[in-house]
C-alpha positions, 0 to 999 in steps of 0.5 A: 499499500506505501508504495502504491502512495508513493507512486500515486503521489509522484504522479500527482506532482507530475502532471502539472509540468511532467508534459513541458518538461519530464517528457519532451524529445531528445531534440527538443532537449538538446535545442533547449538544453545543455549535456546535464540534467539531475536525475530522481526517482524511487528504488525499490527491491520486489519480493516478500519480508525485508525490501529496500524502499529509497529516494534517489537523486543523482546528475546524470551527463548525456555523452556525445558519443558511448553509451548515452548517459552516464550517472552517479547518483545516491540512495537513502532509503529504509528496509520494509517488512513486506510479508507484514499485515501492518507494513514495519520499518527498520533501520536505514539504507544509503548507497551511491551508485553509477550507470550506464544507458544505452540510446532508446531504441524509439518503438512509439510516438506521444502528443503533436508534430512539432515536439513528439514525446518518444516512447520505447526501450533502453537498457541501464547497467548499474554497480552500487554499494550498499552502507546499512544500518540495522540491516535484516539482510543476510548481506548485513551492514555493508554489500555490493551489488550489479544490475543490467535494468532494461526501461519502457522510457517516456520524454525523461520519465522511465519505469524500470524493472530487472534482476539485480545481483547481491555479493557480500562475503560469504554468498551472491543473491538476486532480486526484483528492482523497481525503480521509477524515475526522471529527469531535469535538465540543468539550463545553460548559463547566458551569455552576457551582452558585452559592453 
């Protein structure tokens, strides 16, 4: 229920400016802003028992060649007991993640002809280091994760769902990950007129 409430809140907050900022086409992004953006989102592992729920914020650089984007982000969250009737939280988790995203494979467009919103699929490869307090997970207080995460993207918004491999000192485990992410471009600074 908490995840649904959070998703609904993010959707409602995004409505007033989502069509003008978050859902612009890549062409309009390159005309209107720099290659730098602030990333924000919601991140959760899926399944029964104790799971991670976190918010994330980061910096994105859209590359001129190679991957479509490179990013570094921080996550701050808690562990949620998903098997209980009343969801309980415990401890805190902090993570730093670096990622590379492929170019989007466009499958459709939405909106008007002048500024269509591309809809497509891409793939994000990410490596994450976690540090936790009061962790109920078998991995303990710190662990490392590697994920291959396919995304459905509409302009600057993406829904990501995929497997992530969590490593600790003894063994590895696979968890499914859900992330809802967006980007807000950092505008170029205009030149001041010469006098």
